[in-house]
C-alpha positions in Angstrom: 227.5 -30.5 164.3 230.0 -31.6 161.7 230.1 -33.6 158.5 232.1 -36.8 158.1 233.3 -38.3 154.8 235.7 -41.2 154.5 236.8 -43.4 151.7 239.0 -46.5 151.6 240.1 -47.9 148.2 242.8 -49.9 146.7 245.6 -48.0 145.0 245.9 -48.5 141.2 249.6 -49.2 141.5 251.5 -50.3 144.6 254.2 -47.7 144.8 253.9 -45.8 148.0 250.8 -43.9 147.2 251.2 -43.4 143.5 247.6 -43.4 142.3 245.1 -42.9 139.6 241.6 -41.8 140.4 238.4 -43.7 140.0 236.0 -41.4 138.0 232.9 -42.7 139.8 234.4 -42.1 143.2 235.8 -38.7 142.1 232.4 -37.4 141.1 230.6 -38.9 144.1 233.2 -37.6 146.5 232.8 -34.1 145.1 229.0 -34.2 145.7 229.4 -35.7 149.2 232.0 -33.1 150.0 229.6 -30.3 149.1 227.0 -31.9 151.3 229.2 -32.2 154.4 230.5 -28.7 153.9 226.9 -27.5 154.1 226.6 -29.3 157.4 229.7 -27.6 158.7 230.2 -24.2 157.1 232.7 -22.8 159.6 235.8 -25.0 159.0 236.8 -28.0 156.9 239.8 -30.1 156.1 241.1 -33.3 154.6 243.7 -35.8 155.7 245.2 -38.7 153.7 246.8 -41.9 154.8 248.3 -44.4 152.3 249.6 -47.9 152.7 251.3 -49.9 150.0 247.9 -51.1 148.8 245.2 -48.7 150.0 244.4 -45.0 150.1 242.4 -43.7 153.1 240.8 -40.2 152.8 239.4 -38.5 155.9 237.2 -35.4 155.3 235.4 -33.4 158.0 233.6 -30.1 158.3 232.8 -28.1 161.5 229.7 -26.1 162.6 231.1 -24.4 165.7 228.6 -24.8 168.5 231.2 -25.4 171.2 234.4 -23.6 172.3 235.9 -20.2 171.8 237.7 -20.8 168.5 237.1 -22.5 165.2 238.7 -26.0 165.3 239.3 -27.6 161.9 238.6 -31.3 161.5 239.7 -34.0 161.2 241.3 -33.8 164.6 244.9 -35.2 164.7 247.3 -35.7 167.5 251.1 -36.2 167.8 250.8 -40.0 167.7 249.1 -39.9 164.3 245.6 -40.7 165.5 242.8 -39.2 163.5 239.3 -38.4 164.7 236.3 -37.3 162.6 233.6 -36.3 165.1 230.0 -35.3 164.4 228.5 -35.0 167.8 228.0 -33.3 171.1 229.2 -34.5 174.5 226.6 -33.4 177.0 227.6 -35.9 179.8 230.5 -38.2 180.6 233.5 -36.0 179.7 234.5 -32.7 181.3 234.3 -30.1 178.6 234.8 -26.5 179.7 232.7 -23.6 178.3 235.6 -22.5 176.0 236.7 -26.0 175.0 235.9 -28.1 171.9 234.5 -31.6 172.8 236.1 -33.2 169.7 239.6 -32.1 171.0 238.9 -33.4 174.5 237.6 -36.7 173.1 240.6 -37.3 170.9 242.8 -36.7 174.0 240.8 -39.3 175.9 241.0 -41.8 173.1 244.8 -41.2 172.8 245.2 -42.7 176.2 243.4 -46.0 175.2 245.6 -49.0 174.7 243.0 -51.7 174.2 239.7 -52.2 172.3 237.8 -52.3 175.6 239.3 -48.9 176.6 237.9 -47.4 173.4 234.5 -48.9 173.9 234.5 -47.6 177.5 235.1 -44.1 176.3 232.1 -44.1 174.0 230.0 -45.9 176.5 230.6 -43.1 179.0 229.4 -40.4 176.6 225.9 -39.1 176.6 225.0 -37.1 173.5 224.2 -37.5 169.8 227.2 -38.6 167.7 228.7 -40.3 164.8 232.4 -40.8 164.6 235.4 -42.3 162.7 238.6 -42.9 164.6 241.9 -44.1 163.1 244.0 -45.7 166.0 247.4 -45.5 164.4 249.4 -47.9 166.7 246.9 -50.8 166.0 246.2 -49.6 162.4 242.5 -50.0 163.0 239.5 -47.8 161.9 236.7 -47.5 164.5 233.4 -46.1 163.5 229.8 -45.9 164.8 226.8 -43.9 165.9 225.3 -43.2 169.4 223.0 -46.0 170.7 219.8 -44.1 169.6 221.1 -43.1 166.2 220.6 -39.4 166.7 223.3 -38.5 164.1 223.4 -39.8 160.5 226.2 -42.0 159.2 225.7 -43.8 155.9 227.8 -46.7 154.6 228.6 -48.0 151.2 230.3 -51.4 150.8 232.4 -52.2 147.8 230.9 -54.0 144.8 232.1 -54.8 141.3 231.0 -51.5 139.8 232.1 -49.3 142.7 235.0 -51.0 144.4 235.5 -48.7 147.4 234.3 -48.4 151.0 232.6 -45.2 152.0 231.2 -43.6 155.2 229.3 -40.3 155.0 227.1 -38.1 157.2 225.2 -36.8 154.2 223.7 -38.2 151.1 224.0 -37.4 147.4 220.6 -38.9 146.6 220.2 -41.9 144.3 223.3 -42.7 142.2 224.8 -45.6 140.4 228.1 -44.8 142.2 226.9 -46.0 145.6 224.5 -48.1 147.5 224.3 -46.1 150.8 222.5 -47.5 153.8 222.1 -46.3 157.4 224.8 -47.7 159.7 223.2 -49.8 162.4 223.6 -48.6 166.0 223.8 -52.0 167.9 227.6 -52.1 167.7 230.7 -50.1 167.2 232.6 -51.3 164.2 236.3 -51.8 163.5 238.4 -52.4 160.3 241.8 -53.9 160.7 243.8 -52.3 158.0 246.7 -54.7 158.4 244.5 -57.7 157.9 242.8 -56.1 155.0 246.3 -55.6 153.4 247.0 -59.3 153.8 243.7 -60.1 152.0 244.9 -57.9 149.1 241.4 -56.7 148.2 238.9 -54.2 149.5 236.1 -56.4 148.1 236.3 -58.6 151.1 236.1 -55.7 153.6 232.8 -56.8 155.1 234.3 -60.1 156.4 237.1 -57.9 157.9 234.8 -55.6 159.9 234.5 -56.5 163.6 231.2 -55.8 165.3 232.1 -54.8 168.8 229.7 -54.9 171.8 228.6 -51.6 173.3 228.8 -53.2 176.7 232.1 -55.1 177.1 232.1 -57.8 179.8 232.4 -56.5 183.4 232.4 -52.9 182.2 230.5 -50.2 184.1 229.2 -48.2 181.2 226.2 -45.8 181.9 225.4 -44.9 178.3 226.2 -48.0 176.3 222.6 -48.7 175.5 219.1 -47.6 176.8 217.7 -49.2 180.0 215.1 -51.9 179.7 211.5 -51.0 180.3 210.3 -51.7 183.9 208.3 -54.9 183.5 206.5 -54.9 186.9 202.8 -55.3 186.3 200.5 -53.0 188.3 197.7 -54.9 190.1 195.0 -52.2 190.4 196.7 -48.8 190.4 194.6 -45.8 191.7 192.9 -44.1 188.9 193.7 -40.3 188.7 190.7 -38.0 188.5 192.3 -35.6 186.1 195.3 -33.3 185.9 194.5 -30.9 188.7 195.5 -33.2 191.5 198.7 -35.3 191.6 198.1 -38.6 193.5 200.7 -39.3 196.2 202.2 -42.3 194.3 202.9 -40.1 191.3 204.3 -37.0 193.0 207.9 -38.1 193.0 207.9 -39.1 189.4 206.4 -35.8 188.3 209.1 -33.9 190.1 211.7 -36.3 188.8 210.6 -35.8 185.2 210.6 -32.0 185.5 214.2 -32.2 187.0 215.5 -34.6 184.4 214.0 -32.8 181.4 215.1 -29.4 182.8 218.7 -30.6 183.1 218.6 -32.1 179.6 217.4 -28.8 178.2 220.0 -26.9 180.1 222.8 -29.0 178.8 221.6 -28.5 175.3 221.3 -24.7 175.3 224.2 -23.5 177.5 227.6 -22.3 176.1 226.4 -21.8 172.5 229.0 -19.5 170.9 227.6 -16.1 170.0 228.2 -15.0 166.5 230.2 -11.8 166.1 228.1 -8.6 166.4 225.1 -10.7 167.2 224.2 -9.5 170.7 220.4 -9.9 171.2 220.0 -12.4 168.4 218.3 -15.7 169.1 220.7 -18.6 169.5 218.0 -21.2 170.3 214.9 -22.1 168.4 212.2 -24.7 169.0 210.2 -26.7 166.4 206.9 -25.5 167.8 203.4 -26.9 167.1 201.8 -25.7 170.3 201.6 -29.3 171.5 202.6 -30.5 174.9 206.1 -31.7 173.9 207.3 -28.6 172.1 205.7 -26.3 174.7 207.4 -28.0 177.6 210.8 -27.8 175.8 210.2 -24.0 175.1 209.1 -23.3 178.7 212.2 -25.0 180.2 214.5 -23.4 177.6 213.4 -20.0 179.0 215.0 -21.0 182.3 218.5 -21.3 180.8 218.7 -19.0 177.7 220.1 -15.6 178.4 217.1 -13.3 179.4 218.0 -10.7 176.8 217.8 -13.1 173.9 214.6 -14.1 172.1 213.6 -17.7 171.6 212.4 -18.5 168.1 209.3 -20.7 167.8 209.4 -22.3 164.4 205.9 -23.0 163.1 205.5 -24.3 159.6 202.3 -24.4 157.4 201.8 -25.6 153.8 199.5 -24.6 151.1 197.8 -27.9 150.4 195.7 -28.0 147.2 194.0 -31.3 148.2 192.8 -29.7 151.4 191.8 -26.5 149.6 189.9 -28.6 147.1 187.9 -30.3 149.8 187.1 -27.0 151.4 185.9 -25.5 148.1 184.2 -28.5 146.4 183.5 -30.7 149.3 184.8 -34.2 149.9 185.1 -35.5 146.3 186.6 -38.7 147.6 183.1 -39.9 148.5 181.9 -39.5 145.0 181.5 -42.4 142.5 184.8 -43.4 140.9 184.2 -41.9 137.5 183.0 -38.6 138.8 185.9 -38.4 141.3 188.4 -39.0 138.5 186.9 -36.2 136.4 187.0 -33.8 139.4 190.6 -34.7 140.0 191.5 -34.0 136.4 189.9 -30.5 136.5 192.3 -28.0 138.0 191.0 -26.0 140.9 190.0 -22.4 140.0 192.3 -20.5 142.4 190.6 -17.1 141.4 187.8 -18.1 143.8 190.1 -19.2 146.6 191.9 -17.1 149.3 194.8 -19.2 150.3 195.3 -19.1 154.1 197.8 -21.0 156.3 195.4 -21.7 159.2 196.5 -25.3 159.5 196.0 -27.1 162.8 199.6 -26.6 164.1 199.3 -22.8 163.3 196.1 -22.5 165.3 197.4 -24.4 168.3 200.8 -22.6 168.1 199.2 -19.2 168.2 197.1 -20.2 171.2 200.1 -21.7 173.0 202.5 -18.8 172.5 200.0 -16.7 174.3 200.1 -19.0 177.3 204.0 -18.8 177.2 203.8 -15.1 177.1 201.5 -15.0 180.1 203.7 -17.3 182.2 207.1 -16.0 181.0 206.3 -12.3 180.1 209.9 -11.1 180.3 211.0 -13.3 177.4 210.7 -12.2 173.7 209.0 -15.2 172.1 209.3 -14.9 168.3 206.5 -17.0 166.9 207.8 -17.5 163.4 205.0 -18.1 160.8 206.7 -20.1 158.1 204.2 -20.2 155.2 205.1 -22.5 152.2 203.3 -22.0 148.9 202.6 -25.2 147.0 204.8 -24.3 144.1 207.7 -23.7 146.4 207.3 -27.0 148.2 207.2 -28.8 144.9 210.3 -27.0 143.6 212.2 -28.2 146.7 211.1 -31.8 146.4 214.0 -33.1 144.5 216.5 -31.4 146.9 214.6 -32.9 149.9 214.5 -36.4 148.4 218.3 -36.3 147.8 218.9 -35.1 151.4 216.8 -37.7 153.0 218.0 -40.7 150.9 218.2 -43.6 151.6 214.8 -42.9 153.2 212.4 -42.8 150.3 208.7 -43.4 151.3 205.7 -41.1 151.0 205.8 -40.5 154.8 209.5 -39.8 154.8 209.0 -37.0 152.2 206.0 -35.5 154.1 208.0 -35.2 157.3 211.3 -34.3 155.7 209.9 -31.4 153.7 208.2 -30.0 156.8 211.5 -30.1 158.6 213.4 -28.7 155.6 211.3 -25.5 155.5 211.0 -25.2 159.3 214.7 -25.3 159.6 215.3 -22.7 157.0 213.4 -20.5 159.3 212.2 -17.8 156.9 208.8 -16.3 157.5 207.1 -13.5 159.5 206.7 -12.5 163.1 204.2 -10.3 164.9 204.8 -8.3 168.0 201.3 -9.2 169.2 198.5 -11.3 167.9 196.8 -8.4 165.9 200.1 -6.8 164.8 201.3 -6.4 161.3 203.6 -9.3 160.2 207.3 -8.4 159.7 209.7 -10.5 157.6 212.1 -12.5 159.8 214.7 -15.2 159.3 215.8 -17.1 162.4 219.5 -16.8 163.1 219.4 -19.7 165.6 221.7 -22.6 164.9 220.5 -24.9 167.7 217.0 -26.2 167.2 215.2 -28.1 170.0 212.9 -30.9 169.1 210.3 -32.6 171.2 210.7 -36.0 169.5 210.7 -39.0 171.8 208.1 -38.3 174.4 205.4 -40.5 172.6 207.7 -43.5 172.5 208.8 -43.1 176.1 205.5 -42.1 177.7 202.9 -44.0 175.7 201.6 -41.2 173.5 200.5 -43.2 170.5 197.0 -44.6 169.8 198.6 -48.1 169.5 199.4 -48.1 173.2 195.7 -47.6 174.0 194.8 -50.3 171.5 197.4 -52.7 173.1 195.8 -52.1 176.5 192.3 -52.9 175.3 193.6 -56.1 173.7 195.7 -57.5 176.4 196.1 -55.2 179.4 199.1 -53.7 181.0 201.5 -56.5 179.9 200.8 -55.6 176.2 201.5 -51.9 176.9 204.9 -52.8 178.5 205.8 -54.9 175.5 204.8 -52.1 173.2 206.9 -49.5 175.1 209.9 -51.8 174.9 209.4 -52.1 171.2 209.2 -48.3 171.0 212.7 -47.9 172.6 214.1 -50.7 170.5 212.9 -49.1 167.3 214.1 -45.5 168.0 217.5 -46.1 166.3 216.0 -47.5 163.1 213.2 -44.9 162.6 213.9 -41.4 161.3 216.6 -39.7 163.3 219.3 -40.1 160.7 216.9 -38.8 158.0 216.0 -35.8 160.1 219.6 -35.1 160.8 220.5 -35.1 157.1 217.7 -32.7 156.3 218.1 -30.3 159.1 221.9 -30.1 159.0 221.8 -29.2 155.3 221.1 -25.6 156.5 224.1 -25.5 158.7 222.0 -26.0 161.8 221.8 -28.7 164.5 218.8 -30.3 166.1 218.9 -31.4 169.7 216.4 -33.8 171.4 216.0 -33.2 175.2 213.6 -36.1 175.5 216.2 -38.4 173.9 218.9 -37.8 176.4 219.8 -41.3 177.6 219.5 -39.9 181.1 215.9 -39.0 180.4 215.3 -42.2 178.5 216.7 -44.4 181.3 214.8 -42.5 184.0 211.5 -43.0 182.2 212.2 -46.6 181.2 212.7 -47.6 184.8 209.4 -46.1 186.0 206.4 -48.5 186.3 204.1 -48.3 183.3 201.1 -46.9 185.2 203.1 -43.9 186.3 203.8 -42.9 182.7 200.4 -43.4 181.1 196.9 -44.6 182.0 194.8 -45.8 179.1 191.8 -46.2 181.4 191.5 -42.4 181.2 190.1 -40.4 178.3 192.0 -39.4 175.2 194.0 -36.2 175.8 194.5 -37.2 179.5 195.6 -40.8 179.8 198.4 -40.9 177.1 201.6 -39.3 178.4 199.9 -38.8 181.8 203.1 -38.1 183.6 204.2 -35.4 181.2 200.7 -33.8 181.3 200.8 -33.7 185.1 204.3 -32.1 184.9 203.1 -29.5 182.5 200.1 -28.7 184.6 202.3 -28.3 187.7 204.4 -25.8 185.8 201.3 -23.8 184.9 201.0 -25.0 181.3 197.2 -25.6 181.6 196.3 -25.4 177.9 199.3 -27.4 176.7 198.7 -30.1 179.2 195.4 -31.2 177.7 196.2 -31.1 174.0 195.9 -34.3 172.0 198.7 -35.7 169.8 198.8 -34.7 166.2 201.5 -35.8 163.8 203.7 -33.1 162.2 202.8 -33.9 158.6 199.1 -33.6 159.4 199.3 -30.6 161.7 201.3 -28.7 159.1 199.5 -30.1 156.0 202.7 -31.3 154.5 201.2 -34.7 153.8 199.2 -35.7 150.6 199.3 -32.2 149.0 198.3 -33.0 145.5 194.7 -33.9 144.4 194.7 -37.7 144.1 197.2 -38.3 146.8 194.6 -39.3 149.3 194.9 -42.9 148.5 198.7 -43.0 148.8 199.8 -44.8 152.0 202.7 -43.5 154.0 204.9 -46.6 153.7 204.6 -46.6 149.9 207.9 -45.9 148.1 208.0 -42.6 146.3 208.8 -44.2 142.9 205.5 -46.2 142.9 
């Protein structure tokens, strides 16, 4: 994990780099520098490049999760090429246990002589990334994100008030000094600095940016984009009786999913550098609700994490005054309008309330960690109870809103604030269910996330609705839409929030190898909406979990994080606020 910050602006005077600063950019750059340094607290550096008209500034920070030594960024080679790399290479390039993937990638890019060569390099890489590459001999700047958008990269295009071009991994919140937006993932982008010099103005940079195809003609590129969903319609597939018996036509797919997911987890937990004097500390944690996704990830991580190390299970719960009010006073939202308004105006008398954190995700998490302990008794499972009082969550709100920007809806905040406190990892653990809680802060810097299974395996209610409306064809169409929408949803937002703690999230379900494997399976192998809720959605994953012995996890129903943790609609009166409503309304 690293932070990237880049600016391109016109020099105030054309005299070989003689320059005067822009006060807006100077202040903004300082804020963004602080933000990317938080992402990469282990090393940081800056490189400059000036032409007669423009000043290019490359900043990068490093969170060392690969290699034996701290490597400062930006990476530079003897030819003058510069690489700012925020990513992980899990497949496609040979990176030894003691090597840094950014260094290996720069060496590979240095051998490229054409645009297609550069596109080929990135198309062969599997892993989350955002990058900026200055190819010195062609005087071009290449930049982009991985096809699924698993790492943040924000862009500001010059305008009359702020005449500079910016790329940044992090956000500084709302500001008159920028108009940051998520960089799209459909293309890799290139700026020809020589052509820009001929134009004589940075204001026309958008017309000078080339949008390069991820799949060049005739190129054999395995990870240029996700595979298309299998569109073969089932005629009348056998109906499974439940989860205890795997029908013959599904057996290979169940074993295939376990193998693919197991490999994906292995690639994401191996060779994590151990901090000095930290033997026996957790290096891996899991965002853990006790649902099937996080439980499968935790179970498979146990196979590959050193047996002497604990695995931290991060379980977050919020004090939610609105929920407490309902528990104490009943559902006031069913009252007549005038009476409801009066009730909402009257503050809740907390002297009569014992605040507990028995939210749905806490209850299922406590149940599920016991199943993990039964199945994998030699592992220390640190079930970390992260309890967030209402005042603390509200005090952090401005910080979280700045981190997640340009995401800015009610739902964005309810999810981001849950991830913010879960990632901080400060709470309490118990040695056994009835044990006294002990304060604990997770030292793990690699956080595994079960995101992606619902999109790939038909886990949402809308998939069942589509089937009822128009059969299997509608489900296939919906699953294709799910894959198409992954890059534009919330991965960049989550990356900005989580990485602000100097930690990195990794998504085993969103390995392109896993995505492609599942996309190519016939739809009725992945889900079966003819079956009851809690069985039919994500049927393939449920069968895989049951085969591994995760009986309780295999039959749990889906629950969104913001509702399972009670991070949504916390204040009395918030019940009517829809998730897609902007925060400023």
